[in-house]
C-alpha positions in Angstrom: -3.6 -54.3 -22.6 -5.9 -56.1 -25.1 -8.3 -54.1 -27.3 -12.1 -54.0 -27.6 -13.7 -57.0 -29.4 -17.4 -56.1 -29.1 -18.6 -54.7 -32.5 -21.3 -52.4 -31.0 -18.8 -50.8 -28.6 -16.1 -50.6 -31.4 -18.5 -48.8 -33.8 -20.1 -46.5 -31.0 -16.6 -45.4 -29.8 -14.6 -45.3 -33.1 -13.8 -41.5 -32.7 -12.5 -41.1 -36.2 -9.7 -38.4 -36.4 -8.6 -36.8 -39.5 -4.8 -36.4 -39.4 -3.3 -33.4 -41.1 -1.4 -33.7 -44.4 -1.6 -35.6 -47.6 -0.2 -39.2 -47.9 0.9 -41.3 -50.8 1.6 -45.0 -51.4 5.1 -45.6 -53.0 6.7 -48.8 -54.1 10.5 -49.0 -53.8 12.6 -52.0 -55.0 13.9 -54.5 -52.4 17.1 -53.0 -50.9 16.3 -49.5 -51.9 17.8 -46.7 -49.8 15.1 -45.5 -47.4 17.3 -43.2 -45.3 15.7 -40.0 -44.5 12.2 -41.3 -45.2 9.7 -41.4 -42.3 6.9 -43.7 -43.5 3.7 -43.9 -41.4 3.2 -47.5 -42.6 5.2 -50.1 -44.6 4.6 -53.5 -46.2 7.2 -55.8 -47.7 5.7 -57.5 -50.9 7.2 -59.7 -53.4 7.3 -56.8 -55.9 9.0 -54.3 -53.6 8.7 -52.3 -50.4 5.5 -50.3 -50.1 5.8 -47.1 -48.0 3.0 -44.8 -47.0 4.7 -41.5 -46.8 3.8 -37.8 -46.4 3.4 -36.5 -49.9 6.1 -33.8 -49.4 8.7 -36.6 -48.6 7.8 -38.5 -51.7 7.9 -35.3 -53.8 11.2 -34.3 -52.3 12.7 -37.7 -53.3 11.1 -37.8 -56.7 9.2 -41.0 -55.8 6.2 -41.9 -58.1 2.6 -42.4 -56.8 -0.8 -42.3 -58.3 -3.1 -42.0 -55.2 -3.2 -39.0 -52.8 -4.8 -39.9 -49.5 -6.1 -38.3 -46.3 -5.3 -40.3 -43.2 -8.1 -41.1 -40.7 -7.3 -42.9 -37.4 -10.1 -44.7 -35.6 -9.2 -43.8 -32.0 -10.9 -46.8 -30.4 -8.4 -49.5 -29.2 -9.6 -52.3 -31.3 -8.4 -55.8 -30.8 -6.6 -57.4 -33.7 -9.0 -60.4 -33.2 -12.1 -58.2 -33.4 -14.7 -59.3 -36.0 -16.8 -57.0 -38.2 -15.2 -53.6 -37.6 -13.5 -53.3 -40.9 -16.5 -54.8 -42.7 -18.8 -52.3 -41.1 -16.9 -49.1 -41.8 -15.8 -50.3 -45.3 -19.4 -51.1 -46.3 -20.6 -47.7 -45.0 -17.7 -45.9 -47.0 -18.5 -47.9 -50.1 -22.2 -46.8 -49.8 -21.0 -43.3 -49.6 -18.7 -43.7 -52.7 -15.4 -43.5 -50.8 -12.6 -45.9 -51.5 -10.6 -46.9 -48.4 -7.2 -48.6 -47.8 -6.9 -49.9 -44.2 -3.7 -50.4 -42.2 -4.1 -52.0 -38.9 -1.8 -51.0 -36.1 -1.6 -52.7 -32.6 -3.9 -50.1 -31.0 -5.9 -48.5 -33.9 -7.1 -48.9 -37.4 -5.8 -46.3 -40.0 -7.9 -45.5 -43.1 -6.4 -43.9 -46.2 -9.2 -42.3 -48.3 -8.9 -40.1 -51.4 -7.9 -36.7 -50.2 -10.8 -35.0 -52.0 -13.3 -37.3 -50.2 -11.9 -36.9 -46.6 -14.8 -34.8 -45.3 -17.2 -37.2 -46.8 -15.4 -40.2 -45.2 -15.3 -38.5 -41.8 -18.9 -37.6 -41.8 -19.9 -41.1 -42.8 -17.8 -42.6 -40.1 -19.3 -40.3 -37.5 -22.8 -41.1 -38.7 -22.0 -44.9 -38.4 -20.8 -44.4 -34.9 -23.9 -42.4 -34.0 -26.4 -44.9 -35.3 -24.6 -48.0 -34.0 -26.9 -50.5 -32.3 -26.3 -53.6 -30.2 -26.9 -56.8 -32.0 
């Protein structure tokens, strides 16, 4: 099933959901032992393997990090080919002074925002959805 591509419908039906917990971005060297870790996202880069982990897992393994995030899922099934959704919510968050790191899954977009700004980010996204207008 393909996702939604119409920007108005995407914004109107984002349904941002704040997931419980705190999450961190860790970088491990290529070939590092990841056994026992349960990342919510990963990205292989030239410098190493980036894992987005629950903070408790990183702490238990003694992994370093410098950004503690809250995880917000946009519940709308957005198409990977949709145009404008990321630009729209990132601009709204920027105006609200909230940094955002985005990971796109097949069905949903996942936003990682500073944990201390999670409620501000959520209210900003809800306001964006409520004020969306067709172009």
